[in-house]
N, C-alpha and C positions, 0 to 999 in steps of 0.2 A: 231332142236329145234329151231322156228322163235326169234331172236333176241328182246328184250323189247325195247321198241322206250323209248330214258330218254326225260324228259322236259327239255326244254332249256330256260332260263331267263337271259335278261342282264338288270340291274341294272346300269343305265348310268344318266352322268351328275349333280352326288352329289357336293354340294358346299363344305362340309367335308365328305372326306371319312375315318374313325379310321380302322386303319387296326389291328392295337396293335404289329406291326412287330416291333422288338427291344429287346434288352436285360437288358433294366434298368425298374424301378419300374416308371418313368414318360413317357417312351415310349409310343407313342400312333399311330405311324405310319403315321402322317396326309399325305392325298393327296387329293388336290384340283382339284375340275371338277373331279372325280373319277367316275373308273365304275367297276362292278365285273360281271364277266361272267359263270355261273352256268349250269352245267350240272346233270341231275339227283339229286342225294343228294349233291353233291359236288362242290366246288370252281373250276373252271378251270383257270382263270386268272384275274387277280386284277392291278388297277395301271389306269393311264391317258388312253384315250378314245385309243390314237394311240398304247399304250401298249395290250392293251386289243383287240384289233381289230388284231394287227400282231400276238399276242398268239392264238386265238382263230379260224383265218382263217376268214370263210366266215359266216357272220352272220345274213344270209337272211334267213328272216320266225323264227325267234326266236323272241320270246316273250320278252316285253319290257317293263321296269318300268322306270318310268320319274321319278326322284329325282332333280332336278333342283331345288337349291332354301334351299334342305335338308341336315342332316344329315344321314350320314350311317354309323354303327360299327356292332359288333356282337351283338348277343344275350347274355343278361345275364345270368348269371349263378348264380344262388342264393344257395351256398351251408352250409348252416347249418342252418336248419329248422326244427320246431316242428309241421308241420302243419296239421296234423292227429290228432285230439284231439275232445272230445265231449263236449258240451255245451258252456257255459260263464262265466267267472268271472268278469264281468262288476259290481257287486254290490261289492266285494272286492277292484277291481281297484278305484272304486269311490270313496271309504268312506276312501282309504289309501292317497288321493291327499290332504287331508287335518288331516289326524290321523292315522299315520302310526301304532299304540301302536298295539301289538299283543292282549292284555287286551279287546282292545275296541273290536273288530273283535270277540275276543271269547265269549264276554258276548252278543252280538249281535247274536250267533249261525251258523256265516257264517263258513263253511269251507275255507281251504287258500291252495294257494301254492299247489304244484307239487301232495300232496294229495287228494286236492278237483279236479283235474282235471282227476285223476285216476279214483275216483269214478265217474265220471262222463262219462269216457271212456269206462271202464268196462261193463257197465249199456247198451249200446247201439248194438244195431245188426249191423254183418257188412254194410248193405245196406244203414243205416241211418248214419252212421258214414262215409261210403262212400259219400252221399248224401251234408253232411257238408263240409267235406276236399273239394271236388268239387268244391262249391262255391267260395272256397278261390282260390283254383288254377286256376278258371279261369279269376279271378281280376290280378295274378298274371303275366298270359299269355297275357293279353291286354293290362300290362305295361310292356311288354318287355322282362320277363324272356321266355327262350326256355329250360333250364334244371335246375331242383330244387332236391336239396338233402330232403331228409325225413324221420326224425328218428323215431323209435319207442320209450318209455320209459313211458308211462301213461296208462300202464297195469301192470307192476311187476309181473305175473303170465304168464306161457308159451301158454294158451289159449290166455290170451286177447295181449298180443305183437303179435302172431301170426296173430291177427285180426287186428290189425294195418298193419303190413306187408302184409298182403293180400290187406287192404284197396292200398296202393302204387302199388299192382298187378294189382287192377282192374281198377284204374284209368289210368294207363299206357295204356291200352288198348282202353281208349277211349276219349282219349285228345291228342291234336295234341302238344305235348311237353314230353321231357325225366324226367323220376322221378329215382335217383339214393338211394335205401334203404340202411337206416343205422340202423343198431340193436343196441337200446340204452335202452341194460334190464338194464344195471347199471346206472341206473338216478336215484336211490335211492331202497327202499326196502319194502316190505309189511309192515304195522302197527304191524300186530299180528306174525311177525317172527324177529328174530333177523337179523343182518348182514351176519354175518358168516353163520349163515345157509342159507342164501339166495345167500351169493356169492358160494357157493357150489353147490345150484340148480342152480345158472346160467352155470357154469363152466362143470356140469354133464349133466342136462337135457336141459336148456334151446340154449345153443349155437349149440349143436350137431345136434338138432331138428332144428332151425333156419339154419342151412348149408347144414342139409339133404333135404329141401326142396328149397333150393337155394332162400330162402327171403330178403337176403342182403348181400350188398358188403362190408358193413365197420361195424367195431365194436367198440363202443364210450363208454367210460367210464368217469363219471363227478368227477374229482379228488379236493375235497375241505376238508377244516376242517369241520367236522362232518357229510361227507359224504364217499368219498372213498379214503382210504389211495394210499398211493405209493404201497405198498404189496398189495392190493387189486386188485390194476391195472394191475400189473404186472402178475400175476396170471391170470388176466382176458383177457388182450393181448395175455398172451401165449397161451392159451388155444384157443382163436379165430383165431392165428394164424395157429395152430396145422390144424385147419377148411375151412382154405383158405380167412378168414376174415380179411381185411386191419384194421389197429388199428387208430384211430384219438381220440381226448379227448378233454372233456371241460376244461379249465386250469384256475387257479389262478383268478377265476372271482370274490372273496371276500377273499381269502388269498394265501399266496404260502406256500404248505407242502412240495415242491419238484418235484411237476408234471412235471416240465423244464426238469430236468434230465433224470429222465424217456422216456419224449419225444424223447431226444437227442440218447439215449440207444436204445429204440425202433424203431427209425426212423419213427414214427407215420406220418402218411400222414398230417394232419393238426390236430389244436389246437386252438378252440375258446376262446375270451373271452380276456383273458391275462391281465387284469385289474392289475395285483399284479406281474407279471411275471418282475424280475429283469433284469436291462439291459444287466449285464453281461452275460447272457445267449443267446442274440439276437445273435451272429457271433456262437454260437455253434449249435444252431439251423436251422439258416443259413446252415451252412456246413450240416446237416444232414438232409437236403431238406424238413425241416417242416414249411409248408405254414403257417402262422398266419393270424385266421379269425377273424375279425376286426367286433363287432356288435354293432354300434350306435344306434339303436332303443333301444336297452336293454338299456343301459347307460342312455338312456333319459325316456324311460316306467318307470324304478326301481328312478330314480333322484337317480345316483348311487354316493356315496361319493368322489370316486377315478375314473372319467371317463378315460377309457384307452388314453395314448399317442404314435399314432403310429411312432411319427417323428423319435424316436432313433429306431427303427426298420427299419424303411425305410434308416436310415442313414448307418444301420450297411448290407445293401444289402439283407435283409429277404424278400421274395416274401409274399406278402400281397392279401388277398381278403377281400370281404365285403358281408354280408348278411343279411337280414332280420331277421333271429331267431323267424321267425312268432312262436306264441305260445299264451295259453292261458293269459299270465300275460304283454304279449308286441303282440298284435294284428296287426301287421304291413305285409299288404301283397303284397306292391309292391319295387322295388327297388329303386325308384325315390324319396321318403322322406331318403332310406338310402345314398344317394348320396348327397344330402343335407346338413344330419346332419353332415356326413363324412367330409364336406367340412369348414361346418361354425363352429362346435363343437370340431372338433377332428383334424384339421389343414392338411386334405389332400389338394393340388392342385386339381383341376378339373380334370387334364391329370391324377394324380396321383390315383382318386377316378375311371373314366374311367376304366382304366387297371386292376384294383383292381376286379370291380363288373364283368369282363370278362376274361380277361386272368388268372388273379390270384388267382379267382373262380373255374377255371378249371384245374388248376393246383392245387388246394386243395382237387379235389375229383380224381386226376391222370389222368384228361382226358387230352391229348395232340393234338386231335381231334377238336378241339373248342376253342372259348375263341380269337382267332386268324382270321381273315381274309387273308387267303394266298392259294395257290394252293393246291388243294386235300383236303383241310380242309372241316368240315363238313360244307352246308351253312346255320349257322342259324343266321338271321341277323334281324336287327331293324331298321327303318327311322323314323327319326324324324321329326316333321314339325318344325323345329327351323333353325332360322339362323346359329348358331355357338355351337358346342356342350356344351359352357359355360353356354348357356341358359338353360340347364337341370337344373344346379345350383341356377342361377340368377332368372328365370321366375317359382318358384316353387308353389306350389297348384292345379295343373294342371296337367293331362297325354298329353305328348306331342307324344306319339307315335301315328305314323298314318298306318303303315304296321309293320307286323311279320311275318316273312320267318322261317320255320321250314322245314331243311332236304329238302333245295330247293325249298316247295310249301310256296305259300302264304298263311296263316291261319289265319290272323288275319290285317281286312281292316276298317281302319275309325273306330278303336275301336270295333271293333265286329268280332267275332270267326265268320269263313266263314265253309258254310256246318253243320252249327251249328242246327240240326231238333230237 
């Protein structure tokens, strides 16, 4: 059998090459005048021009991408999203800007919250749901996201949840980005059912079917006062583990009912939100390998009365991730404003934010082959048309992404998806 010829690409002369090498939350592994040599889907050499030439050998005939005066770093990993949904809740959002009283919306007959999105999502055929979702994912790609975690959760019935997960599968086949699917059946329960009935249904019907058809990698539960209890979550996680689903959770967004202790006990991969998580839990979460996912866009969109404070988590040595949490109540498609909010509102340094959006987010999804530019890692790379990486935070309000490389191939150039017929 003939050997398949690999594409070869050299990214050279980057003013700043952020490799994300290092062990600490502030490590970005900066290389000035840096180069990355790629063969096929993987990185084969990283460093200065001299280091790369020595490691790669002859570079004759290799395609070159001149990154002079530009910043090069790993592709963003958006590790917590609800990007698959139908319709829009813009009327609800607009009214809440000046009047967030539930009785106002009820009087106007406007459906609200998760149940409103469930109604809009259930009624869409899979093709239309995929079409709406694809528009959002394309914007994610042209702003530098190369891997997306995508949850179900606006179906709350087996057919509707499977439809949402099928959208992930369909779009994985047609977009040059990777979609990591998460089953979030435990996002609520149908209005005409009891929670106890629904937990039984989740464990006995939904999880086995999701696993049988290999529709998800993760199993998420929203642990919150008035939503799912720690006892509920433990049962759902245990059932998911029996079927090979990795546990993760929505944790302490609006209350603390003991979910962090369960995260430690179950060794969940990641925990999102964490607004009310007690600082005493941070070392325990760190030791259990739980990655905390910070969601600045959500705190901004809902004008949260207790914005998450990541500084004690960072000081405790927790690995942190950043994500858009793109959803109907927080319609944020780009990681770029997430980085701005993370620094200005939540107190990340620019270096901490860049690492969290790449290395940390990859670890949140148990992915060790990306989020860092190093030998044999997947060549998922962004080239920014800026002088210094801090400009992503400083010069906000526009897309600085010039080139996106996914698995060694240029897929976005000058904010346009290539081969996009």
